[in-house]
N, C-alpha and C positions, 0 to 999 in steps of 0.2 A: 536503293541500299542494298548493300551486300548480303546475301541470304544468310550467311553464317554470322553476320554481325549480332553482337550481344553488347548489352550495356556494360558488361564488365570490360569489354574490349574498349569502348569509347572511353570510359572512365579512366582506365589505365593510360591510355594515349593522352587523354587531357591532362593527366598529372604529370607524366613523363615529359611532355613537351611545353608545359607551361601555360596551358589554357585555363585549368581550374585546379585550386588547391582546397584541401580541407581546412576550413576555418580553425585557427588556433590549435593547429596539428601537435606543436611542441607541448600541449597541455592536455593531449589526447582528444583534441576536436570538440566540436558542438554538433550535436545531431541536427541534420537537415539544414547545414549552414555551409556556404563555400565562398571562397575568395577567388577572384579572377586574376590570373597571372598576366604576364606581359603580352602574350598572344591573345588570351581572352579578352583582356581590356581593349585591344585593337579590334578584335571582331565584333565585340558588343558595341563599341562606338560607331563601327561601320554600318551595323544593323539599324541603329537608333537614327544615324544620319539619313539613312535611306528611307526609313519610315517618315522622318520629318520632312524630308524633300518631296516625297511623293504624296503624303496625305494632307500636309499642311501648306507648304510654299508653293506648290505647283496648282493649288486650288484657290480661285478667286473668292471662294465662298467659305474659306477656312482660315481661322486665327489661333494663336497658340496661347497657353497660360502655363504658369509654374506655380501652383499653390503649396502650401505648407504641409509638412507631415502631421504636425499638431494643428488640430482644428478644435474650435470650441466644442465641448463635449456634447451639448444639445444637437450638434449635427448629426451624430450617430444615433440619438434617440429618435430623432425626425426620420432618418433613413431607414430605420427598422433594425439596424445592426445590433443595437445593445439587446433587443429583445429575441432576435431570430436568426443571428449569424452564427450558426451551428454545424458542428459535425457529429455523426453518431459514433460514440465512443464506447469501446469494450476494453475490459481489463483482463490480462492472463491472471488466472486465480493462483497460480504458483509463483510466477517471477513478478507479478504486478505491473509488467509492462503494458502500455496501452496502445491500442490499435483502432484503426476505423473500421467499423462493422462492415461497411460496404466493401471495403477492400478485402477483407477476409472472405466475404461471400464470393467476390469476383474470382478470387484465387482458388477457392474450393470448386467453382463451375468450371474453371479452366482445367482442372485435374480429372474431371469425370469423363468417362468414355462417352456417355449419353446424357449429357446435361440437360436438365429441364428448360424449357424456353422461359426465360426470365429476364425483364429489364430492371437491373438492380437500381438505376436512377429513379424508377417510379415507386420504389418501396419506401415507406415511412419507418420511423423507429420500431413501432410496434410489429410491424411485417417482418422487420429484419431480425428482431429477436425471436419471433416465432420460427423463422427459417433456420436460424442457428441452433435453436433448441431441438427441432425436429430432425435436422440433418447432422447434429453433433458436430458442427463446424468448430475447429480447434485453432489455437494461436499457432504463429509459425513455429514455436518450440513445441508443438503437440500437446499442449494443456488446454483444459476446458476454460471459456471465458464467461465474463459476467454478461448479464442482459444489457444490451446497448441502452445509453442515455444521451441526451442532448448535451454538447459540451461547446459553450461559446468560445469563438475563436479570435476575438477582439483582444489585442494586447492592452493591458492597462498600465498607466503609469501616472505620476504626479508632477504638479508644478508648484513651486514654491521653495522658500529656503528654510522655514521654521516647521519642525515636526507638530503635527497638529492643526497647522494652518495651510497645510498643502491641499490642492485641488485635484480631484481625480480627472484625468484626461485619457485619451486613447490614441495609440499609434494607428494611423489610418489604414483601414482594412481594403480600400480601393481609392484611386486618384479621382474617381468621377464625382464625388460629393463636393470637392474643391470647385469643380466647373460649375455645379448647380448653385452653391452658395455665392459664387462671384457673378452669377448671371446678370443681376441688376447693375453692377459696376461696369461690366463689359459694355452693357447697352448704352450707359451715360457717359462712357469715355471713348467710344469708337463709333465708326459710321457704319456699322454692319445693319444689314435689314434681313428678314426671313426671306428664304431659308438660309441659314448659316450654321457652321459648326466649330465648336471650340475644342482643341485636341491638347493633351499634354503627355509627357513622359515622367514617370517618377517612381519613387520607392513606395512599396506598401508592405504591410506586414500581418501575418496571420499565424496564430498559435495553433497550427494544424498538427493532427496526428498523422505522420507521414509513413510511407512504406519503403523508403530506401530507393527511390527512383532518380537518383542523382540530383541535377538541377531542375528537374521538372516540376518538383513540388518542394518548396523551401519556405523557411519561416520568414525570411526577407526576400523580396523579388522586385522586379521592376515591370511596371505596365506602360502600355500606350494606349490611352482611351481617348474616344471621340464622343462628344454629345452633339448630335446634329439636330438643331431645333427647326421646326417647321409648323405651319397652319394645316392641320388635318383637313380643313374645309377647301384648301386651294391646292394642296398637294397630295396624290394618293400615296398612301404609306406603303402599300404593296410594291409599287413601282420603285419608290425610294429605298426600300428594303433590298429589293433585287439588285439595284445599282450598288449599294455598298457591298453586297455579295460579289459582285463582278469585280469591285475594286479590290476586295481582299484576296480573291483568287489570282487576280493579276498580279498583286505584289508578290505573292508568295512564289507563283511560278515563273513570271517574267522578271521581275526585279531581283529576287533571291535565287532563281534559277533551279527551284525544286522541281523533282519530277512529279508529273500529275498522277501517276499510277500509285503514289503513296498518299493521296489525299482524297477525302470524301466529305460530303456535307452530311450531317445528321440533324434531323428536326426534334426538337423537345417535345415530348408528348405533353397532354394537358396535365398530367399528374406530376411530371418533372419540372415543368415550366414554372418560374418564379411568379408569385401572385400579382406583381406589379406588370408583367410582361403579357403582351398579347400575341407574340410570336417571338421564338427564339430558335436560332440554327447555331450550330458548332461547326466549324471547319476543323475537322480531325486530320492528324498526320499519323502514319503507320510508324511508330517508334518500336524499337526491338522488343518492348513489352506490350505491343498491341496499339490499335488505333486508339488515341487519346486526344481530348481537346487541345487544339492550338490557339484558336481565335474564335471568339463568340460574337454574334450579332443579335441584338434584341430590340424589339419596339416597346419601349417603356411607357408609352402614352405620355400623360402629363403627371404621373404619380409623384416624381421626385419633387418637382417644383411646387405641387400642391402640398405635399408634406412638409417642405420648409416654409411655405406661406402660412400653415396651420400653426406650426411650432414657434415661428420667429415674429409672425405679424407683418413681415416685410411685404412689399409689393414686387412680386416676381412675375408680373404680367407683361405683355408686349401690345404696344398700340400700333396698328398698321398706319403708316403715314399716309397712305392715300385714301383708305376707307374710313379711317378714324375708329375701326372696331378694336376693341381692347379684350384680350383673352390670353390664357396660359397656354404657350407652345408645348407641342408633343416633341418626343425625342426618338431618334434611332441611335443605338450605341453599339459600335464596334470596339470590342476591348480584346487586346492581346497581351500576353506575357512574353517580355523581350527575353527572358532567360529560356523559355520554351522554343522561341525562334532560333536561339544560340544552339540549344541541343539538337533541334531539328536539322539545322545547317551541319552540324558535325556528323550526324547520322547520315543525311543524304549524299554528302561529299564523300564519305569513306569509301575507299576501293582498295583491295588488297590482290596483288599479283604474286600468287604463291610460287610460281615457277621462277621468277626473278627475285623473290623475296623483298618485294617493294611495296609499301604502303603509301598511298596518296590520298591527300584530301583535296577533291576536285571542287573547291569552291569556284564560283564566278570570279574572274580575275580582279573585279573591281571590289569584290567583298573581302578578299584574302587579307589577313593580318598585314603580311608584308606583300607588297607587289612584285618587288625585286630583291634579289641578293647579290651582291658584289664580291668577287672572289679575285685575289691575286692567285695565279696559278701556283706559285711557289711563295712561302712567307719568308724564305730566307734571301731572296733576291730584291734588295732595296729598290731597284729600278722599277720592278714590277709592282711592289707594294705602293710606291709613290704614285705610279699611274693610276692604280686602282683607287687610291684614295681620292685623286682628282675626279674619277668618273663617279665615286659615290658621292662627292660634294655637289656635283652637277645634277644628279638625279634626285637626291634628298629633299630638296625644297618643293619638288613636284609630285613625288610618289613615296609613300612608306617604303623604306628600304632597309636592309640589314647587311651588315659586314660580316663575312665568314671566311677564315683562313685556317681552320682547324682541320688537320687530317687531309687525306688525299682527296682528290677532286670528285671521286666516285662517291665517297661517303658524304661529301657535302651536298651532293645532288640529292642523295637518298634522304638526308635530313631534311632539305628544303622541301622535298615532295611531301614528307610526312606532316610538315606544318601548314601546307598549301600554297607555297610561294610559286607564283605562275611563271616567273622568268628568272633564270639565273645568268648573270654576266660574268663572264671569265676573261680576265686580261692575262694575255699570254705573250710570248716573245715575238710574235707575229704583229701584235698590237704596238711594240715599239718600233716596228719598221713601216707599217701602213696606217696606223691610228685606228684600227678596227677591232671590234671585240666579238667574242662568241656569245650568242644569246640562245639558251636552251630551255624549250618549252616543257613545262611540267607534264602535261598529259600525255604527249606523243613522244617526248624525249628528242624530237627533232632539234636541230641546231641551225641557226643562221648566223651569217658573218655581216655585221652592221657597222658601218663607220660610225665613230664617236659623235662626230658633227651631226648625224642624222639619228642618233639614238634615242632622243626624247621624242620626237616625231613618230618613231618606229613604236615605241611603248605606247604613246598616246592612241595610235591606230589599233593597237591590240587590246588595249583597255577599254 
Protein backbone atom coordinates (compact mmCIF):
# COMPACT_ATOMS: atom_id res chain seq x y z
CA UNK A 1 0.00 0.00 0.00
CA UNK A 2 1.20 3.52 -0.81
CA UNK A 3 2.45 5.11 2.43
CA UNK A 4 0.42 8.28 1.73
CA UNK A 5 -2.78 6.40 0.99
CA UNK A 6 -5.79 7.55 2.98
CA UNK A 7 -9.29 6.19 3.18
CA UNK A 8 -10.51 9.47 1.70
CA UNK A 9 -8.36 8.86 -1.39
CA UNK A 10 -9.77 5.36 -1.90
CA UNK A 11 -13.32 6.53 -1.26
CA UNK A 12 -12.99 9.33 -3.83
CA UNK A 13 -11.51 7.02 -6.46
CA UNK A 14 -14.20 4.40 -5.82
CA UNK A 15 -16.97 6.92 -6.44
CA UNK A 16 -15.28 8.73 -9.33
CA UNK A 17 -14.63 5.55 -11.28
CA UNK A 18 -17.80 3.63 -10.49
CA UNK A 19 -16.66 1.10 -7.92
CA UNK A 20 -18.86 2.23 -5.02
CA UNK A 21 -21.69 4.76 -4.66
CA UNK A 22 -23.48 6.12 -1.61
CA UNK A 23 -26.82 4.36 -1.30
CA UNK A 24 -29.84 6.57 -2.14
CA UNK A 25 -27.56 9.55 -2.69
CA UNK A 26 -30.34 11.58 -4.37
CA UNK A 27 -32.20 11.50 -1.02
CA UNK A 28 -29.17 12.36 1.04
CA UNK A 29 -27.89 8.83 1.44
CA UNK A 30 -28.32 6.22 4.16
CA UNK A 31 -25.68 5.87 6.86
CA UNK A 32 -23.27 2.94 6.53
CA UNK A 33 -24.88 1.78 3.29
CA UNK A 34 -23.32 1.59 -0.17
CA UNK A 35 -24.14 0.40 -3.67
CA UNK A 36 -21.60 -1.15 -6.00
CA UNK A 37 -21.27 0.44 -9.43
CA UNK A 38 -20.32 -1.22 -12.72
CA UNK A 39 -16.66 -1.74 -11.81
CA UNK A 40 -17.36 -2.65 -8.19
CA UNK A 41 -19.89 -5.25 -9.28
CA UNK A 42 -17.32 -6.91 -11.54
CA UNK A 43 -14.63 -6.88 -8.85
CA UNK A 44 -16.99 -8.31 -6.23
CA UNK A 45 -18.04 -11.08 -8.61
CA UNK A 46 -14.41 -11.93 -9.33
CA UNK A 47 -13.63 -12.15 -5.60
CA UNK A 48 -16.61 -14.41 -4.93
CA UNK A 49 -15.85 -16.61 -7.93
CA UNK A 50 -12.24 -17.02 -6.77
CA UNK A 51 -13.33 -17.88 -3.22
CA UNK A 52 -15.88 -20.42 -4.45
CA UNK A 53 -13.43 -22.00 -6.87
CA UNK A 54 -10.58 -22.25 -4.35
CA UNK A 55 -12.53 -23.08 -1.21
CA UNK A 56 -15.42 -25.20 -2.50
CA UNK A 57 -14.97 -26.59 -6.01
CA UNK A 58 -11.30 -27.53 -5.75
CA UNK A 59 -11.76 -29.44 -2.49
CA UNK A 60 -13.17 -32.96 -2.57
CA UNK A 61 -14.26 -32.56 1.07
CA UNK A 62 -16.27 -29.37 0.46
CA UNK A 63 -19.85 -28.75 -0.71
CA UNK A 64 -21.93 -25.60 -1.10
CA UNK A 65 -25.19 -24.25 0.28
CA UNK A 66 -27.44 -21.22 -0.22
CA UNK A 67 -29.73 -20.68 2.76
CA UNK A 68 -32.45 -18.05 3.25
CA UNK A 69 -31.93 -14.61 4.73
CA UNK A 70 -35.09 -15.05 6.81
CA UNK A 71 -34.82 -18.11 9.06
CA UNK A 72 -37.20 -19.34 11.74
CA UNK A 73 -36.79 -16.86 14.64
CA UNK A 74 -36.01 -19.69 17.07
CA UNK A 75 -32.76 -20.16 15.13
CA UNK A 76 -31.42 -16.94 16.62
CA UNK A 77 -32.62 -17.78 20.11
CA UNK A 78 -30.75 -21.09 19.95
CA UNK A 79 -27.60 -19.51 18.53
CA UNK A 80 -27.50 -16.89 21.29
CA UNK A 81 -27.92 -13.90 18.99
CA UNK A 82 -31.20 -12.72 20.52
CA UNK A 83 -29.69 -12.64 24.00
CA UNK A 84 -26.10 -11.55 23.43
CA UNK A 85 -25.46 -10.22 19.91
CA UNK A 86 -24.54 -6.73 21.08
CA UNK A 87 -22.31 -3.70 20.63
CA UNK A 88 -21.30 -1.27 23.42
CA UNK A 89 -23.29 1.90 22.66
CA UNK A 90 -22.76 5.45 23.94
CA UNK A 91 -24.68 8.59 23.06
CA UNK A 92 -23.40 12.14 22.57
CA UNK A 93 -25.17 14.13 25.32
CA UNK A 94 -25.52 17.18 23.07
CA UNK A 95 -26.17 15.87 19.53
CA UNK A 96 -27.64 12.51 20.67
CA UNK A 97 -25.64 10.73 17.96
CA UNK A 98 -24.68 7.18 18.84
CA UNK A 99 -21.21 5.66 18.73
CA UNK A 100 -19.47 2.45 19.69
CA UNK A 101 -17.69 2.88 22.99
CA UNK A 102 -14.76 0.68 21.95
CA UNK A 103 -14.21 2.75 18.80
CA UNK A 104 -14.12 5.99 20.77
CA UNK A 105 -11.57 4.50 23.15
CA UNK A 106 -9.43 3.27 20.25
CA UNK A 107 -9.49 6.75 18.70
CA UNK A 108 -8.59 8.36 22.03
CA UNK A 109 -5.66 5.96 22.51
CA UNK A 110 -4.36 6.66 18.99
CA UNK A 111 -4.23 10.40 19.78
CA UNK A 112 -2.13 10.01 22.92
CA UNK A 113 1.67 10.47 22.75
CA UNK A 114 2.20 7.74 25.36
CA UNK A 115 -0.99 5.70 25.47
CA UNK A 116 -1.48 3.12 28.22
CA UNK A 117 -1.04 -0.50 27.25
CA UNK A 118 -4.58 -1.63 26.76
CA UNK A 119 -6.37 -4.27 24.68
CA UNK A 120 -9.76 -2.72 23.98
CA UNK A 121 -11.17 -6.04 22.73
CA UNK A 122 -10.74 -7.47 26.23
CA UNK A 123 -12.79 -4.76 27.95
CA UNK A 124 -16.38 -5.40 29.01
CA UNK A 125 -19.01 -2.65 29.10
CA UNK A 126 -18.29 -1.77 32.73
CA UNK A 127 -14.56 -1.40 32.05
CA UNK A 128 -15.25 0.78 29.01
CA UNK A 129 -17.54 2.99 31.06
CA UNK A 130 -14.93 3.41 33.77
CA UNK A 131 -12.22 4.22 31.22
CA UNK A 132 -14.39 6.79 29.41
CA UNK A 133 -15.29 8.50 32.70
CA UNK A 134 -11.72 8.50 34.07
CA UNK A 135 -10.12 9.82 30.89
CA UNK A 136 -13.00 12.09 29.85
CA UNK A 137 -13.25 10.48 26.43
CA UNK A 138 -15.44 12.64 24.20
CA UNK A 139 -17.51 12.09 21.07
CA UNK A 140 -16.11 13.06 17.63
CA UNK A 141 -17.96 16.38 18.07
CA UNK A 142 -16.08 17.02 21.31
CA UNK A 143 -19.03 16.45 23.64
CA UNK A 144 -19.36 14.21 26.70
CA UNK A 145 -21.05 10.84 26.17
CA UNK A 146 -23.35 8.64 28.21
CA UNK A 147 -22.20 5.51 30.00
CA UNK A 148 -22.05 2.59 27.52
CA UNK A 149 -24.82 0.01 27.36
CA UNK A 150 -25.34 -3.19 25.42
CA UNK A 151 -27.19 -2.67 22.12
CA UNK A 152 -28.52 -5.73 20.23
CA UNK A 153 -27.56 -5.46 16.57
CA UNK A 154 -29.98 -8.01 15.10
CA UNK A 155 -32.42 -6.43 12.65
CA UNK A 156 -36.05 -7.22 13.46
CA UNK A 157 -38.86 -7.40 10.90
CA UNK A 158 -42.18 -9.23 10.58
CA UNK A 159 -43.93 -11.66 8.25
CA UNK A 160 -47.67 -11.69 7.64
CA UNK A 161 -50.17 -9.48 5.83
CA UNK A 162 -52.52 -8.55 8.65
CA UNK A 163 -51.52 -6.11 11.39
CA UNK A 164 -51.72 -7.85 14.73
CA UNK A 165 -51.15 -11.26 13.20
CA UNK A 166 -47.62 -10.64 12.04
CA UNK A 167 -44.80 -12.79 13.39
CA UNK A 168 -41.46 -11.33 14.41
CA UNK A 169 -38.47 -12.57 12.44
CA UNK A 170 -34.88 -11.43 12.08
CA UNK A 171 -32.66 -10.60 9.15
CA UNK A 172 -29.81 -13.02 9.59
CA UNK A 173 -26.80 -11.69 11.45
CA UNK A 174 -24.51 -14.33 9.94
CA UNK A 175 -24.72 -17.01 7.26
CA UNK A 176 -23.38 -19.78 9.52
CA UNK A 177 -26.67 -20.66 11.19
CA UNK A 178 -28.26 -21.66 7.88
CA UNK A 179 -25.50 -24.24 7.56
CA UNK A 180 -26.10 -25.67 11.04
CA UNK A 181 -29.88 -25.87 10.63
CA UNK A 182 -29.44 -27.71 7.30
CA UNK A 183 -26.85 -30.16 8.66
CA UNK A 184 -29.25 -33.12 8.83
CA UNK A 185 -30.70 -32.46 5.38
CA UNK A 186 -27.21 -32.32 3.86
CA UNK A 187 -26.34 -35.66 5.46
CA UNK A 188 -29.58 -37.29 4.28
CA UNK A 189 -29.43 -36.00 0.71
CA UNK A 190 -25.74 -36.33 -0.15
CA UNK A 191 -22.92 -38.86 0.19
CA UNK A 192 -20.63 -36.79 2.41
CA UNK A 193 -18.75 -38.32 5.30
CA UNK A 194 -16.59 -36.76 7.98
CA UNK A 195 -14.50 -34.74 7.81
CA UNK A 196 -16.26 -32.41 5.38
CA UNK A 197 -17.18 -28.76 5.07
CA UNK A 198 -20.21 -26.77 3.96
CA UNK A 199 -19.63 -23.29 2.59
CA UNK A 200 -21.84 -20.49 1.41
CA UNK A 201 -21.73 -16.86 0.30
CA UNK A 202 -24.61 -14.59 1.19
CA UNK A 203 -25.92 -11.37 2.65
CA UNK A 204 -25.97 -10.69 6.38
CA UNK A 205 -27.31 -7.70 8.29
CA UNK A 206 -26.22 -6.00 11.49
CA UNK A 207 -27.69 -2.85 13.00
CA UNK A 208 -24.24 -1.70 13.99
CA UNK A 209 -23.13 1.67 15.26
CA UNK A 210 -20.46 2.40 12.67
CA UNK A 211 -17.65 4.95 12.49
CA UNK A 212 -17.42 5.88 8.82
CA UNK A 213 -14.85 3.36 7.61
CA UNK A 214 -16.39 3.17 4.13
CA UNK A 215 -17.39 -0.40 3.16
CA UNK A 216 -15.37 -1.97 5.98
CA UNK A 217 -18.36 -2.00 8.32
CA UNK A 218 -21.87 -1.61 6.91
CA UNK A 219 -25.46 -2.45 7.81
CA UNK A 220 -25.72 -4.92 4.93
CA UNK A 221 -22.70 -6.97 3.88
CA UNK A 222 -21.73 -10.21 2.23
CA UNK A 223 -20.08 -13.11 4.02
CA UNK A 224 -18.25 -16.20 2.83
CA UNK A 225 -18.38 -18.76 5.63
CA UNK A 226 -17.41 -22.40 6.02
CA UNK A 227 -18.35 -24.85 8.73
CA UNK A 228 -15.89 -27.74 8.59
CA UNK A 229 -17.26 -30.72 10.52
CA UNK A 230 -15.04 -33.42 12.04
CA UNK A 231 -14.76 -36.09 14.72
CA UNK A 232 -12.47 -34.70 17.46
CA UNK A 233 -11.46 -38.25 18.43
CA UNK A 234 -10.23 -38.99 14.92
CA UNK A 235 -8.93 -35.59 13.78
CA UNK A 236 -6.60 -33.38 15.83
CA UNK A 237 -8.21 -29.95 15.90
CA UNK A 238 -4.87 -28.17 16.28
CA UNK A 239 -3.65 -29.64 12.98
CA UNK A 240 -6.93 -28.90 11.24
CA UNK A 241 -6.95 -25.35 12.57
CA UNK A 242 -3.45 -24.71 11.23
CA UNK A 243 -4.41 -26.18 7.85
CA UNK A 244 -7.25 -23.69 7.56
CA UNK A 245 -4.95 -20.84 8.53
CA UNK A 246 -2.61 -21.90 5.75
CA UNK A 247 -5.50 -22.03 3.25
CA UNK A 248 -6.65 -18.56 4.24
CA UNK A 249 -3.14 -17.10 3.96
CA UNK A 250 -2.58 -18.78 0.60
CA UNK A 251 -5.87 -17.42 -0.76
CA UNK A 252 -5.13 -13.83 0.23
CA UNK A 253 -1.46 -13.83 -0.81
CA UNK A 254 -1.42 -16.13 -3.82
CA UNK A 255 -4.94 -16.07 -5.23
CA UNK A 256 -5.67 -12.40 -4.55
CA UNK A 257 -2.08 -11.19 -4.84
CA UNK A 258 -1.95 -9.18 -1.60
CA UNK A 259 1.43 -8.25 -0.14
CA UNK A 260 2.43 -10.28 2.90
CA UNK A 261 3.85 -7.27 4.74
CA UNK A 262 0.32 -5.89 5.03
CA UNK A 263 -0.97 -9.01 6.82
CA UNK A 264 -0.67 -10.43 10.30
CA UNK A 265 -2.24 -13.08 12.54
CA UNK A 266 -3.77 -12.00 15.84
CA UNK A 267 -4.85 -14.50 18.46
CA UNK A 268 -7.91 -13.72 20.58
CA UNK A 269 -7.22 -13.65 24.28
CA UNK A 270 -9.30 -15.65 26.73
CA UNK A 271 -11.27 -12.51 27.64
CA UNK A 272 -11.96 -11.53 24.04
CA UNK A 273 -12.73 -14.97 22.63
CA UNK A 274 -16.41 -15.90 22.29
CA UNK A 275 -17.69 -18.28 24.95
CA UNK A 276 -18.39 -21.03 22.41
CA UNK A 277 -14.89 -20.91 20.90
CA UNK A 278 -11.88 -22.86 22.15
CA UNK A 279 -9.51 -21.00 19.81
CA UNK A 280 -9.88 -17.96 17.56
CA UNK A 281 -7.43 -16.16 15.28
CA UNK A 282 -7.99 -13.13 13.06
CA UNK A 283 -6.11 -12.57 9.84
CA UNK A 284 -5.69 -8.78 9.94
CA UNK A 285 -4.93 -6.44 7.04
CA UNK A 286 -3.25 -3.04 7.35
CA UNK A 287 -5.96 -0.71 6.10
CA UNK A 288 -5.36 3.07 5.95
CA UNK A 289 -6.98 3.24 9.40
CA UNK A 290 -4.73 0.52 10.88
CA UNK A 291 -4.65 -3.26 11.20
CA UNK A 292 -8.20 -4.58 11.29
CA UNK A 293 -9.85 -7.98 11.04
CA UNK A 294 -10.18 -9.34 7.54
CA UNK A 295 -10.86 -13.03 8.08
CA UNK A 296 -11.50 -14.98 11.27
CA UNK A 297 -11.10 -18.67 12.04
CA UNK A 298 -12.56 -20.27 15.16
CA UNK A 299 -12.81 -23.73 16.69
CA UNK A 300 -16.46 -23.66 17.76
CA UNK A 301 -16.47 -27.25 19.17
CA UNK A 302 -20.00 -28.75 18.96
CA UNK A 303 -21.67 -25.70 20.51
CA UNK A 304 -23.94 -24.71 17.61
CA UNK A 305 -25.26 -28.16 16.77
CA UNK A 306 -25.86 -28.89 20.46
CA UNK A 307 -27.78 -25.63 20.85
CA UNK A 308 -30.02 -26.46 17.90
CA UNK A 309 -30.55 -30.00 19.18
CA UNK A 310 -31.63 -28.58 22.54
CA UNK A 311 -33.99 -25.95 21.10
CA UNK A 312 -35.46 -27.91 18.16
CA UNK A 313 -35.37 -31.51 19.39
CA UNK A 314 -33.97 -32.53 15.97
CA UNK A 315 -31.35 -35.23 15.61
CA UNK A 316 -28.24 -33.42 14.39
CA UNK A 317 -25.78 -36.16 15.23
CA UNK A 318 -23.56 -38.13 12.86
CA UNK A 319 -23.27 -41.91 12.67
CA UNK A 320 -19.90 -43.19 11.57
CA UNK A 321 -20.57 -45.67 8.70
CA UNK A 322 -17.61 -47.84 9.71
CA UNK A 323 -17.60 -47.92 13.51
CA UNK A 324 -21.31 -47.24 14.04
CA UNK A 325 -20.43 -44.58 16.64
CA UNK A 326 -23.01 -41.78 16.92
CA UNK A 327 -21.86 -38.33 18.07
CA UNK A 328 -22.24 -34.60 17.45
CA UNK A 329 -19.43 -33.31 15.21
CA UNK A 330 -17.17 -30.40 16.08
CA UNK A 331 -16.47 -27.55 13.66
CA UNK A 332 -13.73 -25.22 12.51
CA UNK A 333 -15.20 -22.00 11.07
CA UNK A 334 -13.29 -19.71 8.67
CA UNK A 335 -15.48 -16.63 8.03
CA UNK A 336 -14.63 -13.64 5.86
CA UNK A 337 -16.44 -10.50 4.76
CA UNK A 338 -16.41 -10.20 0.96
CA UNK A 339 -16.71 -6.42 1.25
CA UNK A 340 -13.58 -6.33 3.39
CA UNK A 341 -11.71 -8.36 0.78
CA UNK A 342 -12.94 -5.81 -1.76
CA UNK A 343 -11.66 -2.84 0.27
CA UNK A 344 -8.39 -4.63 0.93
CA UNK A 345 -7.82 -5.13 -2.80
CA UNK A 346 -8.51 -1.47 -3.58
CA UNK A 347 -6.00 -0.41 -0.91
CA UNK A 348 -3.34 -2.99 -1.72
CA UNK A 349 -3.52 -2.40 -5.48
CA UNK A 350 -3.39 1.40 -5.25
CA UNK A 351 -0.24 3.01 -6.62
CA UNK A 352 0.39 6.64 -7.52
CA UNK A 353 3.18 7.94 -9.72
CA UNK A 354 3.39 11.60 -8.71
CA UNK A 355 6.03 12.46 -11.31
CA UNK A 356 3.88 11.31 -14.22
CA UNK A 357 0.57 12.10 -12.47
CA UNK A 358 -0.54 8.51 -13.04
CA UNK A 359 -2.69 6.49 -10.65
CA UNK A 360 -2.80 2.71 -11.12
CA UNK A 361 -4.80 -0.06 -9.50
CA UNK A 362 -2.39 -2.96 -9.78
CA UNK A 363 -4.87 -5.81 -9.43
CA UNK A 364 -3.79 -9.28 -10.38
CA UNK A 365 -4.85 -9.43 -14.05
CA UNK A 366 -7.39 -12.20 -13.48
CA UNK A 367 -9.09 -10.15 -10.73
CA UNK A 368 -9.38 -6.84 -12.59
CA UNK A 369 -12.94 -5.70 -13.40
CA UNK A 370 -12.00 -5.49 -17.06
CA UNK A 371 -9.18 -7.64 -18.38
CA UNK A 372 -8.86 -5.67 -21.63
CA UNK A 373 -9.92 -2.39 -23.19
CA UNK A 374 -10.24 -2.01 -26.96
CA UNK A 375 -9.49 1.33 -28.63
CA UNK A 376 -9.83 2.54 -32.20
CA UNK A 377 -6.97 5.03 -32.52
CA UNK A 378 -9.36 7.61 -33.97
CA UNK A 379 -13.13 7.57 -33.53
CA UNK A 380 -13.80 9.49 -36.75
CA UNK A 381 -12.21 6.89 -39.01
CA UNK A 382 -14.87 4.29 -39.89
CA UNK A 383 -12.34 1.72 -41.05
CA UNK A 384 -10.55 1.82 -37.66
CA UNK A 385 -13.81 1.72 -35.70
CA UNK A 386 -15.11 -1.23 -37.71
CA UNK A 387 -11.89 -3.20 -37.22
CA UNK A 388 -11.84 -2.37 -33.51
CA UNK A 389 -15.43 -3.61 -33.18
CA UNK A 390 -14.40 -6.91 -34.75
CA UNK A 391 -11.55 -7.26 -32.24
CA UNK A 392 -13.88 -6.41 -29.36
CA UNK A 393 -16.42 -9.01 -30.46
CA UNK A 394 -13.69 -11.65 -30.74
CA UNK A 395 -12.38 -11.00 -27.20
CA UNK A 396 -15.63 -10.35 -25.30
CA UNK A 397 -16.82 -14.00 -25.12
CA UNK A 398 -13.54 -14.98 -23.44
CA UNK A 399 -12.52 -12.03 -21.24
CA UNK A 400 -14.40 -9.15 -19.65
CA UNK A 401 -13.56 -6.23 -21.88
CA UNK A 402 -14.61 -2.64 -22.39
CA UNK A 403 -14.79 -0.26 -25.35
CA UNK A 404 -13.18 3.17 -25.07
CA UNK A 405 -12.99 5.77 -27.84
CA UNK A 406 -13.17 8.97 -25.78
CA UNK A 407 -10.41 11.57 -25.87
CA UNK A 408 -6.83 11.06 -26.99
CA UNK A 409 -5.01 7.78 -26.59
CA UNK A 410 -2.96 9.00 -23.60
CA UNK A 411 -6.06 9.92 -21.60
CA UNK A 412 -7.61 6.56 -22.39
CA UNK A 413 -4.52 4.77 -21.11
CA UNK A 414 -4.52 6.77 -17.86
CA UNK A 415 -8.23 6.14 -17.31
CA UNK A 416 -7.79 2.39 -17.79
CA UNK A 417 -4.77 2.44 -15.45
CA UNK A 418 -6.88 4.02 -12.72
CA UNK A 419 -9.59 1.35 -12.96
CA UNK A 420 -7.03 -1.45 -13.08
CA UNK A 421 -7.37 -2.75 -16.67
CA UNK A 422 -4.19 -4.78 -17.30
CA UNK A 423 -4.18 -4.67 -21.14
CA UNK A 424 -5.18 -1.97 -23.61
CA UNK A 425 -5.53 -2.99 -27.24
CA UNK A 426 -5.24 -0.26 -29.86
CA UNK A 427 -6.32 -0.63 -33.48
CA UNK A 428 -4.37 1.80 -35.68
CA UNK A 429 -3.55 2.28 -39.34
CA UNK A 430 -0.85 -0.39 -39.19
CA UNK A 431 -3.59 -2.83 -38.17
CA UNK A 432 -5.28 -2.29 -41.52
CA UNK A 433 -2.04 -3.23 -43.28
CA UNK A 434 -0.76 -6.27 -41.36
CA UNK A 435 -3.67 -7.33 -39.08
CA UNK A 436 -1.71 -6.62 -35.89
CA UNK A 437 -2.58 -4.53 -32.83
CA UNK A 438 -0.70 -2.73 -30.07
CA UNK A 439 -1.10 -4.29 -26.62
CA UNK A 440 -0.08 -1.96 -23.80
CA UNK A 441 0.70 -3.33 -20.32
CA UNK A 442 -0.78 -1.45 -17.36
CA UNK A 443 2.02 -1.77 -14.79
CA UNK A 444 5.06 -1.19 -17.03
CA UNK A 445 3.44 0.78 -19.90
CA UNK A 446 5.42 -1.52 -22.23
CA UNK A 447 3.83 -2.21 -25.62
CA UNK A 448 3.82 -5.34 -27.77
CA UNK A 449 2.75 -5.75 -31.33
CA UNK A 450 0.54 -8.84 -31.62
CA UNK A 451 -1.20 -10.42 -34.60
CA UNK A 452 -4.98 -10.48 -34.19
CA UNK A 453 -4.89 -14.17 -35.07
CA UNK A 454 -2.73 -14.78 -31.97
CA UNK A 455 -4.35 -12.22 -29.68
CA UNK A 456 -6.51 -14.62 -27.64
CA UNK A 457 -3.56 -16.96 -27.05
CA UNK A 458 -1.40 -14.01 -26.09
CA UNK A 459 -3.95 -12.76 -23.55
CA UNK A 460 -4.49 -16.24 -22.16
CA UNK A 461 -0.76 -16.55 -21.48
CA UNK A 462 -0.71 -13.17 -19.73
CA UNK A 463 -3.75 -13.83 -17.59
